[in-house]
N, C-alpha and C positions, 0 to 999 in steps of 0.2 A: 504494499500500500504505499502510496506517495505521501510523505508528510507535508503538513503545512507550516509556513513560516509566519512569525508575527513581526512587525515593525512599526515604528513611528516616523521613520526617516522619509520626508517629504520627495526627495530625489529618487529613492527606491520605489516609492509608491507611484509617482508619476511615471517613471520609466515603465514599471510593469504595466500600468493601465494603457498608456500609449502604444506599448509594443503589441498589444492585443487589439487596437483599434478602438478602445474605450474612451470615453469623455467624463468628465467629473459631472455629477447630476445630484439632484435631490428628488424625493418623492413629492410631487406636486401638492397633494393634500395635506402636508405637514409643514408647510411654509411658515406657519405662525405657531410654533410650539413653545415659545418663549426662550429657545436658545439660539435664535439667529435664523438661519436659513431654513433648516429643516432636517430631515432625515437623510444622510448622505447615501449614494448608491454610485455604482459605476455603470454608465449607459453604453450599451453596443448597439450596433446598427438594428439588430432584430429584437430590441426590447420593447416592453409595452409603452404606450403613449403617455402613461401617468408619470413619467420621468422628465424633469426639466434639466437641460444642461445649464451649468454654471461656470463661471471663470475660475481658473485654478486658484487664484489668490482668496477668492470668497470660500471655496472648497477647503482650503488648508486652515483658514481662520476659524471655520466652523469646526473642522477636525480637531484643532487643537483646543478650542473653547469647551468642546464637549469631552476632551481628555480620552480620545479614541486611539486604538490601535488597529492596524491593518492586518488580517489574517488573510494570507494567499498561499496558493500553490503554484509552483513552476511547471510541473509536468503531471499528467495523469497516470494511473496504473500502467497504462499500455505505452506510455513514453510520449504521448502527444503534448502539445502544449495546453495548459489548463486555464480556463477562465474563472476558476473558483476563487472567490474573494468573500470577504465579509468584514464588517466594521463591529469592533468589540469595545466594551468599555474596559478602561484600565482599573 
């Protein structure tokens, strides 16, 4: 089983997301949850329409303000590039 990694490093997160064609985003319905922008997600081309793309600066301001870590996987069990990621509270 491929193991997940965890980081708070902005460069690592941005490179991982961009390498897979992702964009920083928030869940549209959570935009006013008292913590700033809303619930962070990574938006890929085939994702649902309820995700709204945001700027990297806003993304990382929210990431830091919410004291999050980025949980991610480089490869799947079969060795393919993985898109698995999740934001977790520290």
